[in-house]
VMD Tcl script that draws the C-alpha trace (Angstrom):
set ca {
  {0.04 0.12 -0.01}
  {1.42 3.01 -0.98}
  {0.68 6.43 1.09}
  {2.03 10.34 1.50}
  {4.65 10.13 4.14}
  {1.86 12.34 6.25}
  {-0.69 9.29 6.22}
  {1.94 6.88 7.06}
  {2.93 9.30 10.34}
  {0.00 9.82 11.47}
  {-1.63 5.94 11.02}
  {1.79 4.37 12.13}
  {1.51 6.36 15.70}
  {-1.92 5.16 15.78}
  {-0.72 1.21 14.90}
  {2.22 1.99 17.65}
  {-1.16 3.00 20.47}
  {-1.18 6.98 20.08}
  {-4.48 8.18 20.21}
  {-3.71 12.23 21.06}
  {-1.50 14.21 18.96}
  {-0.85 17.21 20.92}
  {0.74 20.62 18.92}
  {0.27 24.29 17.65}
  {0.15 23.87 14.00}
  {2.14 25.53 11.09}
  {2.00 25.52 7.41}
  {5.23 23.23 7.28}
  {2.58 20.89 9.19}
  {-0.23 21.34 7.21}
  {0.01 17.93 5.77}
  {0.45 15.82 9.02}
  {-2.95 18.16 10.19}
  {-4.93 17.14 7.32}
  {-3.85 13.34 7.58}
  {-4.77 14.11 11.52}
  {-7.83 15.21 10.63}
  {-8.19 12.81 8.00}
  {-7.93 10.20 10.97}
  {-9.28 8.90 14.56}
  {-6.41 10.63 16.21}
  {-7.51 12.92 18.28}
  {-5.80 16.82 17.79}
  {-5.29 18.64 21.16}
  {-4.64 22.01 20.24}
  {-2.06 23.82 22.54}
  {-2.59 27.76 21.86}
  {1.55 28.09 22.68}
  {4.24 25.58 21.85}
  {5.51 25.35 25.52}
  {2.00 24.53 26.16}
  {2.06 21.60 23.87}
  {5.05 19.97 25.24}
  {4.39 20.06 28.52}
  {0.34 18.43 27.90}
  {2.42 15.59 25.84}
  {4.69 15.33 28.89}
  {2.22 15.07 31.53}
  {0.27 12.83 29.88}
  {3.10 10.23 28.73}
  {3.88 10.73 31.95}
  {0.95 9.90 33.61}
  {0.47 7.09 30.98}
  {3.55 5.50 32.08}
  {2.22 5.98 36.07}
  {-0.71 3.87 34.64}
  {1.73 1.01 33.43}
  {0.62 1.23 29.76}
  {2.39 -0.41 27.77}
  {3.14 2.52 25.00}
  {3.01 5.46 27.46}
  {4.31 8.03 24.25}
  {3.52 11.22 24.16}
  {3.32 13.24 20.59}
  {3.52 16.50 20.03}
  {4.16 18.21 16.35}
  {5.34 22.26 16.19}
  {6.13 24.28 13.66}
  {9.30 25.08 12.25}
  {12.20 26.59 14.36}
  {10.64 29.54 15.99}
  {7.69 26.71 17.20}
  {10.55 24.55 18.66}
  {12.19 27.45 20.27}
  {8.89 28.19 21.93}
  {8.82 24.50 23.20}
  {12.54 24.19 24.73}
  {11.42 25.03 28.09}
  {8.66 21.98 28.66}
  {11.01 19.59 26.35}
  {14.05 20.55 29.03}
  {11.44 19.58 31.48}
  {10.44 16.27 29.74}
  {14.38 15.58 29.46}
  {14.19 15.78 33.13}
  {11.21 13.74 33.83}
  {12.55 11.24 31.67}
  {9.63 11.16 29.42}
  {8.61 8.96 26.96}
  {7.49 12.17 24.19}
  {8.56 12.01 20.34}
  {8.71 15.61 19.43}
  {8.59 16.29 15.92}
  {8.57 19.61 13.66}
  {7.94 20.60 9.92}
  {10.56 21.68 7.93}
  {11.18 23.92 4.75}
  {11.86 21.14 1.99}
  {15.39 20.31 1.71}
  {15.80 21.60 -1.64}
  {14.77 25.29 -0.25}
  {16.77 25.32 2.91}
  {19.53 26.13 2.17}
  {17.99 29.76 1.19}
  {17.42 30.54 4.13}
  {13.30 31.09 3.76}
  {11.67 32.69 7.12}
  {11.39 30.46 10.18}
  {14.36 27.95 8.89}
  {16.11 26.93 11.57}
  {18.47 24.05 12.68}
  {15.80 22.48 14.84}
  {17.98 19.21 14.89}
  {20.72 21.20 16.81}
  {18.47 23.35 18.83}
  {17.29 20.05 20.63}
  {19.91 17.68 20.53}
  {21.15 18.64 24.32}
  {17.26 17.68 26.18}
  {16.89 14.64 23.61}
  {17.86 11.38 23.46}
  {17.81 11.25 20.05}
  {17.31 14.20 17.43}
  {17.45 13.90 13.53}
  {15.68 15.41 10.54}
  {14.10 12.75 8.12}
  {15.33 13.57 4.75}
  {13.59 11.06 2.84}
  {9.96 10.30 2.58}
  {11.64 6.25 2.47}
  {13.30 6.95 6.05}
  {10.17 7.62 7.50}
  {9.10 4.30 8.93}
  {12.48 3.39 10.02}
  {13.38 6.63 11.74}
  {9.64 6.57 13.49}
  {10.11 2.84 14.71}
  {13.45 3.95 16.39}
  {11.87 7.39 17.76}
  {9.92 4.87 19.22}
  {12.16 2.19 20.70}
  {14.11 4.81 21.52}
  {12.04 6.96 23.77}
  {10.64 4.09 25.84}
  {13.88 2.57 26.59}
  {15.51 2.94 29.77}
  {16.34 5.25 30.67}
  {13.42 6.78 29.14}
  {13.17 10.42 27.60}
  {12.11 12.74 24.51}
  {13.38 12.24 20.91}
  {12.97 14.98 18.21}
  {12.12 14.37 14.37}
  {12.19 17.13 11.56}
  {9.66 16.47 8.84}
  {10.90 18.52 5.41}
  {7.77 19.28 3.75}
  {8.69 16.91 0.45}
  {8.84 13.84 3.21}
  {5.56 14.57 4.14}
  {4.23 14.93 0.63}
  {6.50 12.38 -0.79}
  {5.27 8.52 -0.94}
  {5.99 5.21 1.47}
  {5.01 2.15 0.03}
  {6.53 0.20 2.84}
  {4.15 -1.33 5.37}
  {3.62 -0.51 8.73}
  {5.72 -2.73 11.35}
  {6.21 -3.27 14.74}
  {8.68 -1.50 16.91}
  {11.38 -3.13 18.59}
  {10.33 -3.58 22.16}
  {12.03 -2.39 25.24}
  {14.33 -4.80 25.98}
  {14.35 -6.62 28.99}
  {17.62 -5.68 31.64}
  {17.24 -7.95 34.38}
  {18.29 -7.95 37.82}
  {21.56 -6.24 39.06}
  {24.54 -9.14 38.73}
  {24.54 -11.13 41.36}
  {28.11 -10.67 42.69}
  {26.68 -7.36 42.88}
  {24.00 -7.84 44.79}
  {25.73 -10.29 47.55}
  {27.99 -7.33 47.85}
  {25.55 -5.22 48.82}
  {23.68 -7.39 50.76}
  {26.75 -7.57 53.08}
  {27.49 -3.81 53.42}
  {24.31 -3.64 54.86}
  {24.14 -6.69 57.02}
  {27.55 -5.01 58.45}
  {26.34 -1.44 59.11}
  {25.15 0.43 61.97}
  {22.33 1.61 60.36}
  {21.36 2.31 56.80}
  {19.28 5.40 54.76}
  {17.44 4.70 51.62}
  {16.99 7.70 48.91}
  {14.10 6.32 47.00}
  {14.00 7.56 43.51}
  {11.93 8.06 40.64}
  {13.15 5.62 38.79}
  {10.81 2.99 41.39}
  {7.90 4.40 40.78}
  {8.36 4.42 36.84}
  {8.83 0.39 37.12}
  {5.67 0.40 38.91}
  {4.17 -0.87 41.71}
  {6.04 -4.10 42.23}
  {9.16 -2.12 42.15}
  {7.87 -0.03 45.31}
  {6.73 -2.98 46.98}
  {9.93 -4.62 46.82}
  {11.62 -0.91 47.84}
  {9.37 -1.39 50.47}
  {10.52 -4.75 52.17}
  {14.01 -3.64 51.56}
  {13.56 -1.19 53.81}
  {11.81 -3.27 56.14}
  {14.54 -6.02 55.95}
  {17.17 -3.55 56.67}
  {15.48 -1.07 59.42}
  {16.38 1.93 57.14}
  {15.02 5.26 57.24}
  {14.10 6.41 53.95}
  {13.83 9.79 52.10}
  {12.82 11.22 48.63}
  {15.47 12.36 46.20}
  {15.50 16.16 45.30}
  {13.02 17.55 43.78}
  {10.94 13.82 44.34}
  {8.68 13.75 41.07}
  {7.04 10.43 41.76}
  {5.59 8.29 44.84}
  {8.50 5.76 45.16}
  {7.70 4.91 48.21}
  {4.57 5.59 50.56}
  {4.78 8.78 52.54}
  {2.80 6.97 55.32}
  {4.72 4.18 55.71}
  {6.70 4.13 59.49}
  {10.07 4.34 57.62}
  {9.48 7.55 55.74}
  {11.18 10.41 56.93}
  {11.21 12.63 54.37}
  {11.47 14.18 50.57}
  {15.30 15.73 50.58}
  {15.69 19.54 50.66}
  {17.23 20.97 47.98}
  {20.65 22.37 49.51}
  {23.88 20.78 49.51}
  {23.24 21.12 53.86}
  {20.45 19.23 53.46}
  {21.76 16.22 51.63}
  {24.62 16.08 53.76}
  {22.26 15.65 56.78}
  {20.16 12.64 55.45}
  {23.41 11.28 53.66}
  {25.11 11.06 56.85}
  {24.78 7.50 57.46}
  {27.28 4.34 57.26}
  {25.61 2.65 54.64}
  {23.75 4.84 52.08}
  {21.11 2.84 49.69}
  {20.55 5.78 46.16}
  {17.78 3.37 44.57}
  {16.74 4.42 41.14}
  {17.54 7.76 41.64}
  {17.56 10.67 39.07}
  {19.25 13.85 39.01}
  {19.88 13.69 43.15}
  {21.67 16.74 42.99}
  {21.52 19.62 45.18}
  {20.20 22.23 43.08}
  {22.52 25.08 43.40}
  {25.57 22.05 43.05}
  {27.95 21.62 45.66}
  {32.16 21.95 46.05}
  {32.44 20.13 49.02}
  {31.36 16.11 49.31}
  {27.87 15.84 50.30}
  {28.66 12.12 51.55}
  {31.06 11.43 54.59}
  {34.05 9.41 52.90}
  {33.75 6.33 55.25}
  {29.81 6.03 54.19}
  {29.52 3.16 51.97}
  {27.07 3.15 48.96}
  {25.05 1.36 47.14}
  {23.27 3.05 44.11}
  {20.56 0.60 41.76}
  {19.46 2.12 38.82}
  {18.78 1.74 34.97}
  {20.72 4.82 34.36}
  {24.47 4.31 33.86}
  {25.14 8.09 33.97}
  {23.52 8.77 36.95}
  {25.23 5.99 38.93}
  {28.13 7.67 40.65}
  {28.28 10.61 38.37}
  {29.05 13.43 41.19}
  {30.33 10.98 43.63}
  {32.13 7.95 44.08}
  {29.53 4.75 44.47}
  {31.27 1.34 46.37}
  {28.72 -1.23 44.73}
  {26.59 -0.56 41.25}
  {23.64 -2.21 40.29}
  {22.88 -1.67 36.87}
  {19.47 -3.51 36.01}
  {15.28 -3.90 35.80}
  {14.56 -2.18 39.35}
  {12.37 -4.27 40.39}
  {13.97 -6.96 40.21}
  {16.94 -5.83 41.21}
  {15.38 -5.04 44.82}
  {13.76 -8.42 45.06}
  {17.34 -9.79 44.47}
  {18.38 -7.40 47.11}
  {15.41 -7.41 49.83}
  {15.82 -11.06 49.47}
  {19.28 -11.14 50.23}
  {19.16 -8.83 53.21}
  {16.26 -10.69 54.75}
  {18.54 -13.56 54.83}
  {21.85 -11.60 56.86}
  {19.80 -8.82 59.37}
  {18.60 -10.86 62.29}
  {15.37 -9.93 63.79}
  {17.10 -8.21 66.91}
  {19.25 -6.35 65.11}
  {16.45 -4.92 62.65}
  {14.10 -3.85 65.64}
  {17.51 -1.97 66.64}
  {17.39 0.03 63.80}
  {13.62 0.61 63.51}
  {13.76 2.01 66.68}
  {16.64 4.19 65.62}
  {14.69 5.65 62.66}
  {11.32 6.19 65.39}
  {13.94 8.74 67.50}
  {14.76 9.85 64.09}
  {11.53 10.43 62.76}
  {10.31 12.34 65.93}
  {13.37 14.70 66.26}
  {12.44 16.01 62.72}
  {8.95 16.46 63.45}
  {9.52 18.21 66.91}
  {11.88 20.61 65.12}
  {8.74 20.90 62.26}
  {6.88 21.75 65.11}
  {8.83 24.00 66.62}
  {9.32 26.18 63.21}
  {5.88 27.01 63.10}
  {5.89 29.06 65.36}
  {2.94 30.14 68.05}
  {0.01 31.99 67.32}
  {0.04 30.96 62.95}
  {-3.71 30.57 63.38}
  {-4.31 34.08 64.32}
  {-3.14 35.17 60.78}
  {-4.56 35.87 57.53}
  {-5.14 33.71 55.03}
  {-4.18 29.98 54.93}
  {-0.70 28.20 56.27}
  {0.78 25.71 53.49}
  {0.27 22.41 54.79}
  {-3.27 23.94 55.32}
  {-3.98 23.77 51.50}
  {-2.42 20.26 52.03}
  {-5.01 19.40 54.21}
  {-7.71 20.48 52.87}
  {-6.53 17.94 49.69}
  {-6.02 15.20 52.30}
  {-9.39 15.82 53.62}
  {-11.40 16.18 50.23}
  {-9.60 14.16 47.67}
  {-7.35 11.72 49.62}
  {-6.76 9.61 46.41}
  {-6.76 12.30 43.72}
  {-3.81 12.16 41.38}
  {-1.46 15.48 41.88}
  {0.12 17.43 39.58}
  {2.96 19.78 41.10}
  {4.44 22.52 40.32}
  {3.79 24.66 43.69}
  {7.17 24.96 44.54}
  {6.94 26.24 48.16}
  {4.01 24.38 48.74}
  {5.52 21.34 47.26}
  {6.95 19.83 51.06}
  {3.97 20.69 52.76}
  {2.28 18.19 50.31}
  {4.72 15.42 51.09}
  {4.51 15.74 54.82}
  {0.58 16.51 54.83}
  {-0.94 14.08 52.64}
  {-0.08 10.26 53.22}
  {0.28 9.58 48.86}
  {0.53 6.08 47.07}
  {2.72 4.48 44.27}
  {1.00 6.50 41.24}
  {-0.12 9.08 42.91}
  {1.86 12.69 41.71}
  {3.39 13.64 39.24}
  {6.20 17.04 39.86}
  {8.47 19.01 38.00}
  {11.21 17.88 38.23}
  {13.41 20.23 36.05}
  {13.35 23.48 38.47}
  {11.91 25.76 35.38}
  {8.50 27.22 36.06}
  {5.85 26.65 33.30}
  {5.84 23.13 33.03}
  {2.71 22.25 35.66}
  {0.00 23.46 33.98}
  {0.43 22.19 30.75}
  {1.43 18.66 32.19}
  {-1.89 18.78 34.51}
  {-4.30 19.54 31.18}
  {-2.01 16.26 29.88}
  {-2.17 14.14 32.68}
  {-5.89 14.78 33.17}
  {-6.37 13.76 29.61}
  {-4.46 10.63 29.80}
  {-6.27 10.09 33.71}
  {-9.37 10.83 32.60}
  {-9.83 7.81 29.36}
  {-9.27 5.45 32.07}
  {-11.82 2.95 33.10}
  {-12.06 4.20 37.17}
  {-10.68 7.98 36.84}
  {-9.47 9.34 39.93}
  {-10.00 12.98 40.81}
  {-6.84 14.89 39.00}
  {-5.80 17.98 41.01}
  {-3.04 20.64 39.28}
  {-1.02 22.19 42.61}
  {0.44 25.58 41.21}
  {2.10 28.43 42.55}
  {1.17 32.09 41.55}
  {4.27 32.77 39.62}
  {4.07 29.19 37.97}
  {0.11 30.00 36.50}
  {1.61 32.90 34.94}
  {3.42 31.64 32.91}
  {1.08 29.45 31.07}
  {-2.77 30.42 32.13}
  {-4.06 29.37 28.47}
  {-2.94 26.10 28.69}
  {-6.79 26.37 30.26}
  {-8.03 27.17 27.17}
  {-6.90 23.34 25.90}
  {-8.90 21.95 28.91}
  {-12.15 23.84 28.68}
  {-11.59 23.33 24.88}
  {-11.98 19.52 25.25}
  {-13.83 19.15 28.31}
  {-11.09 18.20 30.54}
  {-11.97 16.90 34.37}
  {-9.08 18.72 36.18}
  {-8.91 20.78 39.57}
  {-6.45 23.67 39.41}
  {-4.90 25.09 43.38}
  {-3.22 28.16 42.84}
  {-1.18 28.49 46.08}
  {-0.95 32.41 45.62}
  {1.31 34.36 48.12}
  {1.56 37.29 45.53}
  {5.72 36.66 45.36}
  {8.40 34.71 43.36}
  {8.84 32.88 47.12}
  {11.40 30.94 45.63}
  {13.59 33.58 44.65}
  {13.77 34.89 48.56}
  {14.68 31.86 50.12}
  {17.33 31.00 47.31}
  {18.66 34.73 47.69}
  {20.20 33.76 50.88}
  {21.96 30.94 49.49}
  {23.58 33.38 46.78}
  {24.13 36.48 48.61}
  {24.79 35.30 51.90}
  {23.53 37.77 54.51}
  {23.01 40.45 52.03}
  {20.21 38.21 50.89}
  {18.46 37.65 53.83}
  {15.16 39.15 53.77}
  {15.04 40.47 50.44}
  {13.30 43.61 49.07}
  {13.71 43.01 45.22}
  {11.01 44.88 43.89}
  {10.83 42.37 40.90}
  {9.91 39.51 42.91}
  {6.47 41.08 44.05}
  {3.12 40.93 41.73}
  {1.81 44.41 42.51}
  {-0.29 44.93 41.10}
  {-1.98 41.26 41.81}
  {-3.78 39.19 38.92}
  {-7.12 38.24 39.50}
  {-6.45 34.75 39.06}
  {-10.26 34.04 38.78}
  {-11.48 36.15 35.70}
  {-8.29 35.18 33.99}
  {-9.42 31.25 34.39}
  {-13.07 31.96 32.90}
  {-11.49 34.15 30.30}
  {-10.22 30.64 29.22}
  {-13.03 28.70 29.85}
  {-12.84 27.76 33.48}
  {-15.01 28.05 36.30}
  {-13.11 29.89 38.86}
  {-13.24 30.61 42.75}
  {-11.23 31.77 45.01}
  {-10.52 30.97 49.05}
  {-8.85 32.52 52.20}
  {-9.88 30.48 54.70}
  {-9.60 26.96 55.39}
  {-13.47 26.20 55.58}
  {-13.88 28.08 52.02}
  {-11.12 26.25 50.36}
  {-12.73 23.06 51.03}
  {-16.70 23.88 50.07}
  {-15.07 25.27 47.04}
  {-12.87 21.80 46.32}
  {-15.65 19.56 47.11}
  {-17.39 21.65 44.48}
  {-14.83 21.41 42.18}
  {-14.15 17.82 42.50}
  {-17.48 17.00 41.86}
  {-17.77 19.19 38.76}
  {-16.85 17.26 35.63}
  {-14.96 19.79 33.85}
  {-11.47 22.37 34.43}
  {-11.98 24.52 37.65}
  {-9.34 26.98 39.56}
  {-9.15 27.66 42.96}
  {-7.17 30.56 43.87}
  {-5.73 30.14 47.23}
  {-4.68 32.80 49.13}
  {-1.73 31.93 51.49}
  {0.74 33.18 53.76}
  {4.36 32.71 52.94}
}
mol new
graphics top color blue
foreach p $ca { graphics top sphere $p radius 0.5 }
foreach p [lrange $ca 0 end-1] q [lrange $ca 1 end] { graphics top cylinder $p $q radius 0.2 }
display resetview
């Protein structure tokens, strides 16, 4: 069967399990738009290219959380300026190891040297944020390059792929039939001798600390169960990795302490153990880096993961276990159970309970007195409202300085969170729309709540247009403190004493933004809340409603 390159592209991605094409169309992409319009593929319009990329990433990551066989988000953008607009959330997708295939059109190969308007080197532009970036130079190359794109995007460590399609390749003919792409290879567990050595280190130590990373969550509930079993067998205390973006360990478990802090000093505190287990970590690095070690030189370090680049990237590792996360953790848990006696396990667990109690006491002291008399909600109260109204909801988070409260106030389990891993704002709201599309398609969908800061919301409020246009069931909570709080918090880290209590005018939103009117202008329903009771009432109403809802929540710093 002979068809156009554009028709082959659309038919092939449908054959590979893709149901949505996220995008913002342009002239060079018209052949793909036409082909999509003739097919059963649903085109999801983003009115800014970075919104389209963010939606595709949130969609893909949520399908991965579901354990779908092909958790791929596909997005089509408009040549060089469109791709430039989409780079922010391509970076976010790369940090999230999102299986996203980003495509653009391009001018005809015979005219590119003339430098027509919008022409640019999109392959070079995207290379640093993708696992593979290429231009399809002939129609006959579309089948093999598309198969490779799906294989590369879905092979651990997953990540974005980019393909550019010149107009002549999209209009040219393809006679090759659609064939399956190569399935993800089975990695198997880490090497047996490494597992035995790691188990000996864990058994011989005085205490163990686990950093549970997102690769555990991405591998599914079996991997999380094995991480729990390993923690219980070793008597370890458990923390999440830096900028934790998924639930790799149940936050209601007795051995769970907290997500890791973002600073080098915060990491030094939790790395201070004689045995450190880095399980499935991705980008576990202080947000401003570090010039001095964050792990004591006499600490024995065991690392488990699918990404050899991340293992031992910045600091030495004593045992590296590269392989399937679930199978490796299962084998390691078996080996540790055989080596750590019950009396030793209980001694370690008592130390964990003491550590956790000390952390809780310190947090209570930091809250201060009389907070209940202050105006507006505290950030823990915002999280408490979610826990009260929708404890099983799927959260998509870019609330920045509110994120810590979500981890401490809500007992979250497997597949209950997708968070921004990149540190760059503007990912959360588009990702929440894409995540809600994926979740809404399930037989028994959960409520989806996007939690974003006011600064985050202002990057792409028009993401709500897509949510309203496609009747997406989504609730968005805007944690509104009228400023870029994270910048003020970081000022002291950069400037020292000069950065304490900064009064930089560009960090405050004055005059403020009417988030209710803004959301309504894009087709969402919206309300505001200044007290806990108001938030609970508005959140209950939003959850009960089937459309896009936004709640502007006034919070204090």
